[in-house]
TIZA-163544 format. One record per atom (N, C-alpha, C): y, x, z; residue in one letter. Coordinates in steps of 0.2 Angstrom, whole numbers, padded with zeros to 4 digits, always signed. Layout:
TIZA-163544
YXZA ...
end
This chain:
TIZA-163544
-0006+0004+0000M +0001-0001+0000M +0007+0005+0001M +0011+0001-0003N +0018+0005-0003N +0020+0002+0003N +0027+0008+0006I +0030+0005+0010I +0032-0001+0012I +0035-0005+0008P +0037-0012+0009P +0030-0017+0010P +0024-0014+0006E +0018-0018+0010E +0016-0016+0015E +0017-0010+0018L +0015-0010+0025L +0022-0013+0028L +0026-0013+0027I +0030-0015+0032I +0027-0023+0032I +0028-0028+0027A +0026-0032+0028A +0020-0035+0031A +0014-0029+0030A +0006-0030+0033A +0009-0030+0041A +0012-0027+0043A +0013-0023+0051A +0017-0030+0054A +0023-0033+0048Q +0026-0039+0053Q +0020-0045+0053Q +0016-0044+0051H +0013-0048+0051H +0005-0049+0055H +0004-0042+0060G +0003-0041+0065G -0005-0036+0062G -0002-0031+0056S -0008-0027+0056S -0005-0020+0059S -0009-0018+0065A -0010-0010+0069A -0010-0005+0064A -0016-0005+0059R -0016-0003+0055R -0008+0001+0052R -0007-0005+0049A +0001-0004+0044A +0005-0001+0048A +0006-0003+0055A +0011-0001+0059A +0009+0006+0061A +0003+0009+0063G +0001+0017+0065G +0003+0020+0058G +0001+0016+0050R +0002+0021+0048R +0010+0023+0046R +0015+0017+0046L +0022+0018+0045L +0026+0022+0051L +0023+0022+0058L +0024+0027+0061L +0021+0035+0061L +0016+0036+0056S +0015+0042+0054S +0021+0044+0050S +0023+0041+0044L +0027+0041+0041L +0033+0043+0042L +0036+0040+0049V +0042+0042+0050V +0043+0049+0054V +0035+0052+0056E +0035+0058+0058E +0034+0063+0054E +0032+0062+0047S +0033+0067+0041S +0041+0067+0036S +0039+0072+0031P +0045+0073+0027P +0046+0066+0025P +0042+0059+0022R +0043+0055+0021R +0049+0049+0025R +0052+0052+0030R +0053+0047+0037R +0060+0044+0033R +0065+0047+0029E +0071+0045+0025E +0067+0038+0020E +0063+0040+0016E +0061+0034+0014E +0058+0029+0017E +0056+0030+0022V +0054+0023+0027V +0062+0020+0027V +0065+0024+0032L +0073+0021+0034L +0077+0018+0030L +0076+0020+0023A +0079+0016+0018A +0077+0010+0015A +0072+0007+0020T +0070+0001+0017T +0070-0003+0023T +0072+0000+0029L +0072-0005+0034L +0079-0007+0036L +0079-0015+0037E +0086-0018+0040E +0088-0015+0048E +0095-0015+0051W +0097-0015+0056W +0093-0020+0060W +0090-0020+0065A +0089-0025+0070A +0088-0021+0078A +0092-0026+0081P +0092-0024+0088P +0088-0023+0093P +0087-0020+0097V +0081-0019+0103V +0083-0015+0106V +0080-0018+0112R +0079-0014+0120R +0076-0008+0121R +0078-0003+0123V +0076+0003+0125V +0075+0005+0132V +0069+0007+0134V +0069+0010+0142V +0068+0014+0142V +0069+0020+0147G +0067+0026+0146G +0063+0028+0153G +0059+0031+0152V +0056+0034+0158V +0054+0040+0159V +0056+0045+0164T +0055+0053+0163T +0055+0055+0170T +0053+0061+0172G +0053+0062+0179G +0048+0067+0179G +0045+0073+0184P +0042+0079+0185P +0034+0078+0184P +0031+0081+0181P +0024+0080+0179P +0021+0077+0188P +0016+0071+0184G +0011+0069+0190G +0015+0064+0195G +0022+0064+0193A +0026+0058+0197A +0022+0050+0195A +0018+0049+0190G +0014+0043+0189G +0018+0039+0184G +0021+0044+0180K +0027+0039+0175K +0022+0035+0170K +0014+0037+0167S +0011+0033+0163S +0009+0026+0167S +0007+0029+0176T +0005+0022+0178T +0011+0017+0179T +0017+0019+0180T +0022+0016+0183T +0023+0012+0175T +0024+0015+0169I +0024+0011+0161I +0020+0007+0161I +0013+0006+0161A +0007+0002+0160A +0009-0004+0166A +0012-0003+0172A +0013-0009+0176A +0018-0012+0174A +0023-0009+0172L +0030-0013+0169L +0026-0016+0162L +0024-0013+0159V +0023-0015+0152V +0017-0024+0152V +0014-0023+0159G +0010-0028+0162G +0015-0036+0164G +0021-0032+0167G +0027-0037+0169G +0029-0040+0163G +0031-0035+0158Y +0035-0038+0154Y +0032-0041+0150Y +0026-0040+0148R +0021-0045+0143R +0020-0053+0147R +0021-0054+0155A +0020-0059+0157A +0025-0062+0156A +0034-0059+0154R +0037-0062+0154R +0038-0064+0143R +0032-0064+0141G +0032-0065+0135G +0034-0063+0130G +0036-0054+0131L +0039-0047+0127L +0034-0045+0123L +0036-0044+0116R +0032-0040+0115R +0031-0031+0115R +0030-0027+0117V +0032-0020+0118V +0028-0015+0115V +0033-0009+0115A +0030-0004+0112A +0030+0003+0116A +0026+0006+0116V +0028+0012+0123V +0027+0018+0118V +0030+0022+0116L +0032+0029+0112L +0031+0035+0120L +0023+0038+0119A +0022+0043+0123A +0025+0049+0122A +0030+0054+0122V +0032+0059+0118V +0029+0065+0123V +0025+0068+0119D +0020+0074+0122D +0024+0080+0118D +0023+0085+0123P +0023+0091+0119P +0018+0095+0112P +0019+0096+0108S +0016+0099+0103S +0012+0102+0103S +0008+0104+0100S +0000+0107+0101S +0003+0114+0096S +0004+0120+0099P +0005+0127+0096P +0000+0128+0089P -0005+0124+0090Y -0009+0125+0084Y -0008+0119+0077Y -0009+0114+0080S -0011+0108+0076S -0004+0106+0076S +0001+0105+0079G +0007+0103+0079G +0007+0095+0081G +0000+0093+0084G +0000+0086+0085G +0001+0086+0093G +0003+0078+0093A +0003+0076+0102A -0002+0079+0106A -0002+0081+0112L -0005+0086+0116L -0009+0082+0122L -0006+0080+0126L -0007+0074+0131L -0012+0070+0129L -0010+0063+0127G -0014+0060+0126G -0013+0055+0132G -0007+0053+0135D -0008+0050+0143D -0009+0042+0139D -0011+0040+0135R -0012+0033+0134R -0019+0028+0138R -0023+0035+0139I -0028+0034+0143I -0027+0031+0148I -0020+0030+0152R -0018+0027+0159R -0016+0021+0158R -0015+0018+0150M -0013+0014+0148M -0018+0009+0143M -0026+0009+0146A -0029+0007+0143A -0031+0000+0144A -0027-0004+0150A -0029-0010+0150A -0024-0014+0145A -0020-0013+0141H -0017-0016+0137H -0018-0014+0130H -0025-0011+0130I -0025-0008+0123I -0027-0013+0117I -0030-0019+0121D -0034-0024+0116D -0028-0030+0115D -0022-0028+0118D -0018-0033+0118D -0012-0032+0110D -0014-0037+0106P -0011-0037+0099P -0003-0037+0100P +0000-0038+0105D +0007-0037+0105D +0009-0031+0111D +0005-0026+0111V +0008-0021+0114V +0004-0016+0110V +0010-0012+0108L +0008-0005+0104L +0009+0003+0109L +0006+0006+0107I +0004+0010+0111I +0004+0017+0106I +0008+0021+0107R +0008+0029+0102R +0012+0035+0105R +0008+0041+0103S +0009+0045+0106S +0013+0048+0100S +0019+0052+0102V +0023+0055+0096V +0024+0063+0100V +0022+0068+0096A +0023+0074+0096A +0031+0078+0096A +0032+0081+0099T +0040+0083+0100T +0041+0088+0093T +0035+0091+0091R +0034+0098+0085R +0043+0103+0086R +0043+0104+0091G +0048+0110+0093G +0055+0106+0094G +0057+0099+0094H +0063+0096+0095H +0065+0099+0102H +0071+0101+0103L +0075+0101+0109L +0075+0096+0112L +0076+0095+0118G +0078+0090+0122G +0073+0085+0125G +0067+0086+0124G +0061+0080+0126G +0061+0074+0122G +0063+0075+0117L +0061+0068+0114L +0059+0071+0107L +0054+0067+0101A +0052+0070+0097A +0059+0067+0090A +0061+0071+0084A +0065+0071+0081A +0064+0064+0077A +0058+0062+0077A +0056+0054+0074A +0058+0050+0078A +0059+0050+0085V +0059+0044+0089V +0065+0040+0087V +0072+0042+0086P +0076+0036+0083P +0074+0031+0077P +0070+0037+0073A +0067+0030+0067A +0063+0028+0070A +0057+0028+0074A +0053+0026+0076A +0056+0020+0079A +0061+0021+0083I +0064+0015+0087I +0066+0009+0080I +0069+0011+0075R +0073+0006+0071R +0065+0003+0067R +0060+0008+0066L +0055+0004+0064L +0051-0003+0067L +0052-0001+0076L +0047-0003+0079L +0051-0011+0079L +0059-0012+0079A +0063-0015+0080A +0064-0021+0074A +0061-0016+0068V +0060-0023+0062V +0054-0025+0062V +0049-0022+0066L +0043-0026+0066L +0043-0031+0071L +0048-0032+0075G +0047-0038+0079G +0047-0035+0088G +0046-0029+0088Y +0045-0028+0095Y +0052-0030+0101Y +0052-0032+0108D +0058-0034+0110D +0058-0030+0114D +0053-0024+0117L +0056-0019+0121L +0053-0013+0118L +0057-0007+0118I +0052-0001+0118I +0052+0004+0126I +0047+0006+0127M +0047+0010+0133M +0046+0017+0129M +0051+0023+0133L +0049+0031+0131L +0048+0032+0137L +0040+0037+0136E +0039+0041+0142E +0042+0048+0139E +0044+0054+0142T +0044+0060+0140T +0039+0064+0143T +0039+0071+0141V +0036+0076+0144V +0036+0078+0151V +0042+0078+0155G +0042+0078+0162G +0043+0084+0163G +0047+0088+0159V +0048+0095+0161V +0054+0099+0161V +0057+0095+0166G +0064+0097+0167G +0071+0096+0164G +0075+0101+0162Q +0080+0099+0159Q +0080+0099+0153Q +0074+0100+0149S +0076+0097+0141S +0074+0088+0141S +0072+0084+0147E +0074+0079+0147E +0079+0074+0151E +0086+0076+0148I +0090+0074+0149I +0093+0070+0143I +0091+0073+0137E +0090+0070+0130E +0088+0062+0129E +0085+0060+0136I +0083+0052+0135I +0088+0049+0135I +0093+0050+0138A +0098+0046+0140A +0103+0044+0133A +0101+0049+0129A +0105+0046+0124A +0102+0043+0119A +0097+0041+0121V +0092+0035+0117V +0092+0028+0121V +0089+0029+0128A +0088+0024+0132A +0092+0022+0134A +0092+0014+0136D +0096+0010+0143D +0092+0007+0146D +0092+0006+0152P +0092+0013+0156P +0087+0018+0156P +0090+0024+0159T +0084+0030+0160T +0083+0028+0167T +0074+0027+0168V +0072+0026+0174V +0069+0034+0176V +0072+0037+0182V +0069+0043+0184V +0063+0042+0190V +0055+0045+0190I +0053+0043+0193I +0050+0051+0198I +0051+0049+0205L +0049+0056+0208L +0043+0054+0213L +0041+0057+0218N +0037+0057+0223N +0039+0058+0228N +0037+0057+0234P +0038+0059+0243P +0039+0066+0241P +0043+0069+0245G +0043+0076+0248G +0049+0079+0243G +0054+0083+0250A +0062+0086+0248A +0060+0089+0240A +0055+0092+0241G +0053+0098+0235G +0056+0094+0229G +0052+0090+0228D +0051+0086+0223D +0060+0083+0219D +0063+0081+0225A +0068+0079+0224A +0074+0084+0223A +0073+0091+0226I +0077+0096+0224I +0075+0098+0217I +0070+0099+0216Q +0068+0102+0207Q +0070+0097+0203Q +0071+0089+0205A +0074+0084+0200A +0084+0086+0200A +0086+0088+0206A +0093+0091+0205A +0093+0094+0201A +0089+0100+0203K +0090+0109+0199K +0091+0107+0190K +0086+0102+0190A +0083+0101+0183A +0087+0097+0179A +0093+0093+0182G +0096+0089+0181G +0095+0082+0178G +0088+0080+0181L +0086+0073+0179L +0091+0068+0184L +0095+0070+0193L +0097+0066+0193L +0104+0063+0191L +0107+0067+0187E +0113+0067+0183E +0112+0060+0179E +0106+0061+0174V +0105+0056+0170V +0101+0050+0172V +0100+0050+0180A +0097+0043+0181A +0101+0037+0181A +0100+0031+0178D +0102+0027+0180D +0099+0022+0185D +0094+0023+0185I +0087+0020+0192I +0084+0026+0194I +0085+0026+0199L +0079+0032+0204L +0075+0029+0207L +0069+0031+0206V +0063+0026+0211V +0058+0034+0214V +0055+0032+0219V +0051+0035+0223V +0043+0032+0222V +0038+0033+0219N +0033+0032+0217N +0029+0035+0222N +0021+0032+0223K +0019+0033+0228K +0021+0033+0236K +0025+0027+0236A +0029+0025+0242A +0025+0024+0248A +0017+0023+0246D +0016+0023+0253D +0012+0030+0258D +0013+0036+0255R +0014+0042+0255R +0019+0044+0261R +0016+0050+0266D +0020+0050+0271D +0028+0054+0267D +0032+0054+0272G +0039+0058+0269G +0042+0053+0264G +0041+0047+0263A +0043+0043+0256A +0051+0040+0259A +0051+0038+0264E +0057+0035+0266E +0064+0039+0266E +0061+0048+0269R +0066+0052+0268R +0067+0055+0264R +0062+0054+0259T +0066+0056+0251T +0070+0051+0248T +0069+0047+0249V +0072+0039+0249V +0081+0039+0251V +0080+0043+0258R +0087+0043+0260R +0090+0050+0258R +0087+0056+0256E +0090+0060+0255E +0093+0060+0247E +0088+0055+0242L +0091+0053+0235L +0098+0048+0236L +0098+0044+0240H +0102+0041+0241H +0109+0047+0243H +0110+0049+0247I +0115+0053+0249I +0118+0059+0243I +0111+0059+0240E +0113+0066+0233E +0116+0062+0228E +0115+0054+0227T +0116+0051+0220T +0121+0046+0223T +0122+0042+0229G +0124+0035+0228G +0122+0030+0225G +0116+0032+0223L +0112+0026+0219L +0107+0024+0225L +0106+0016+0223A +0101+0012+0226A +0095+0015+0224A +0090+0016+0229I +0083+0019+0228I +0077+0015+0229I +0075+0013+0224L +0069+0009+0223L +0064+0013+0225L +0058+0010+0229S +0052+0012+0230S +0046+0008+0226S +0039+0013+0226L +0036+0009+0221L +0029+0013+0222L +0024+0009+0224V +0017+0010+0224V +0014+0008+0215V +0016+0013+0209A +0012+0007+0203A +0004+0006+0203A +0002+0011+0205A -0006+0009+0206A -0006+0003+0209A -0004+0000+0213R -0004-0007+0215R +0000-0012+0214R +0004-0010+0210G +0009-0016+0209G +0015-0016+0211G +0015-0015+0219T +0020-0016+0223T +0027-0012+0219T +0032-0017+0220G +0038-0014+0218G +0039-0014+0211G +0035-0017+0208V +0035-0017+0199V +0041-0023+0198V +0041-0029+0202A +0045-0034+0199A +0051-0032+0203A +0052-0029+0208E +0059-0027+0208E +0062-0021+0205E +0058-0017+0201L +0059-0011+0197L +0061-0014+0188L +0058-0022+0188I +0060-0024+0181I +0067-0028+0181I +0068-0030+0188E +0073-0033+0190E +0080-0028+0190E +0078-0024+0191A +0085-0019+0191A +0086-0015+0184A +0082-0014+0179I +0081-0013+0173I +0084-0020+0169I +0083-0025+0171E +0086-0031+0168E +0095-0031+0171E +0097-0030+0177A +0102-0029+0180A +0106-0025+0176A +0104-0019+0176H +0106-0013+0172H +0109-0015+0165H +0106-0018+0162H +0104-0020+0153H +0111-0024+0154H +0112-0029+0157R +0116-0033+0157R +0122-0031+0158R +0124-0026+0161A +0129-0021+0165A +0133-0014+0157A +0128-0016+0152D +0129-0010+0147D +0136-0011+0144D +0139-0007+0141T +0147-0009+0137T +0144-0007+0130T +0149-0007+0127S +0152-0005+0120S +0153+0001+0121S +0156+0005+0126A +0157+0012+0127A +0152+0016+0128A +0148+0015+0132R +0142+0017+0133R +0136+0018+0127R +0136+0012+0124R +0131+0013+0117R +0133+0016+0113R +0141+0018+0114A +0143+0023+0107A +0143+0031+0110A +0143+0032+0117A +0142+0038+0121A +0136+0040+0121A +0130+0036+0121R +0122+0036+0118R +0124+0040+0112R +0124+0036+0105A +0125+0038+0100A +0127+0045+0099A +0134+0045+0100R +0135+0052+0100R +0132+0058+0102R +0129+0058+0107A +0124+0062+0110A +0118+0063+0108A +0115+0057+0104Q +0108+0056+0100Q +0110+0060+0093Q +0116+0060+0090I +0116+0061+0086I +0117+0069+0085I +0123+0071+0089L +0123+0078+0091L +0117+0083+0095L +0112+0080+0096S +0105+0083+0098S +0101+0084+0090S +0100+0077+0086L +0097+0079+0081L +0101+0085+0076L +0107+0085+0075A +0110+0090+0073A +0109+0095+0073A +0108+0098+0080Q +0106+0104+0083Q +0100+0106+0081Q +0097+0101+0081T +0088+0101+0079T +0089+0106+0072T +0094+0101+0065R +0092+0103+0061R +0095+0111+0059R +0099+0110+0062L +0105+0119+0061L +0101+0123+0065L +0095+0121+0068R +0090+0129+0070R +0085+0129+0064R +0085+0124+0061T +0081+0127+0054T +0084+0127+0047T +0091+0128+0048H +0097+0129+0042H +0092+0134+0040H +0093+0135+0032P +0089+0142+0027P +0095+0146+0031P +0103+0146+0030D +0107+0152+0031D +0106+0155+0037D +0103+0152+0043L +0104+0154+0048L +0102+0160+0050L +0096+0162+0048D +0094+0170+0047D +0100+0175+0046D +0102+0175+0039D +0107+0179+0037D +0112+0180+0040D +0113+0172+0042L +0121+0173+0048L +0121+0176+0053L +0112+0177+0056A +0111+0181+0062A +0112+0187+0062A +0109+0189+0054A +0108+0196+0055A +0116+0200+0052A +0119+0196+0050A +0125+0198+0048A +0131+0200+0055A +0130+0194+0059V +0132+0195+0067V +0130+0201+0068V +0125+0201+0068A +0122+0208+0074A +0123+0214+0072A +0126+0215+0064A +0125+0221+0061A +0134+0221+0062A +0137+0217+0064G +0145+0218+0064G +0149+0214+0059G +0145+0211+0054H +0150+0210+0047H +0153+0203+0050H +0150+0200+0053H +0154+0193+0056H +0153+0192+0063H +0160+0188+0067D +0158+0187+0073D +0155+0180+0074D +0152+0180+0080P +0149+0173+0079P +0152+0165+0077P +0160+0167+0078Y +0165+0162+0077Y +0164+0159+0070Y +0165+0163+0066T +0165+0162+0059T +0158+0161+0057T +0152+0163+0058A +0146+0161+0058A +0144+0156+0059A +0147+0153+0064A +0146+0146+0066A +0150+0140+0062A +0158+0144+0060D +0160+0141+0054D +0155+0139+0045D +0153+0144+0047L +0148+0146+0040L +0143+0141+0038L +0140+0141+0044L +0133+0137+0045L +0135+0129+0045L +0141+0127+0049L +0144+0121+0049L +0146+0117+0042L +0148+0123+0037R +0153+0121+0031R +0148+0124+0025R +0145+0124+0023P +0141+0129+0021P +0144+0127+0012P +0144+0122+0011A +0147+0117+0004A +0153+0120+0005A +0158+0119+0009A +0165+0121+0007A +0167+0128+0006A +0163+0133+0011V +0163+0139+0010V +0160+0142+0002V +0154+0139-0001A +0153+0141-0006A +0159+0138-0013A +0161+0133-0011E +0166+0132-0016E +0172+0135-0015E +0173+0138-0010A +0180+0144-0009A +0176+0149-0011A +0172+0151-0012E +0169+0158-0015E +0168+0159-0021E +0166+0153-0025A +0167+0151-0030A +0171+0156-0036A +0178+0154-0036P +0182+0157-0038P +0182+0164-0040P +0182+0167-0033A +0183+0175-0032A +0178+0177-0035A +0170+0174-0034R +0165+0177-0039R +0164+0177-0046R +0169+0170-0048D +0169+0170-0056D +0175+0175-0057D +0182+0175-0055A +0186+0182-0056A +0182+0189-0056A +0178+0190-0052G +0176+0197-0052G +0170+0196-0057G 
end
């Protein structure tokens, strides 16, 4: 099937067609897919936090809560890329097995493929595709490795940060910048010793209301959904524009890292032929520079 046929099949419930389209947006044919898609609104909730915090378990519980409300839900679990195959490595979907047979739940691992910021470069395209396919809510789970996770705030609203009891976890999260991007902070495994102290410390550190959760038992999930809904209602056009700006800058940085002139410009700076400021201008304005240099080459 061609791309319009795949989209039509996916809109009529074909999981295979949806999977094929998601593979295409991770491939060099991404722009071809995007060219066929109309814009459609969709909600995006991001979930991040340190490894082992219970992100996948929390998402599985949230999916159950939103399905009970009648929403179609897609989950994009952004995994670190294998250095050998380039494919998704973690496969955390096993923790969401309870929803695997639900036709109104799509769960997909997406490889970062070297993209900085904790999100795959294909994620914005995948979100646009899933909106067109009729999903009401998209949940993003990121790899949970610290500073790189802050990019999730450019895509999701809100960003939910999951932490475990213990001062060490909270301190590491603060150092990693996770607390700066958290719209909602959750202490999972709140039945463990030290949970109340962690909640107090995080509240002092951030001024945010801290939610307690035992995701594995479903305790506190309803309260978390209500917090997500309240935050969504408080969203503004200025916040949406700020997220779009950060998203554009992140994707632009990824493209610049693979620019064909980058290595030559770096060698020129290292050899003293250019300063970094000139090189940066040349990298950002290659077409304008080429046009400006053309008359000089013709005269020579």
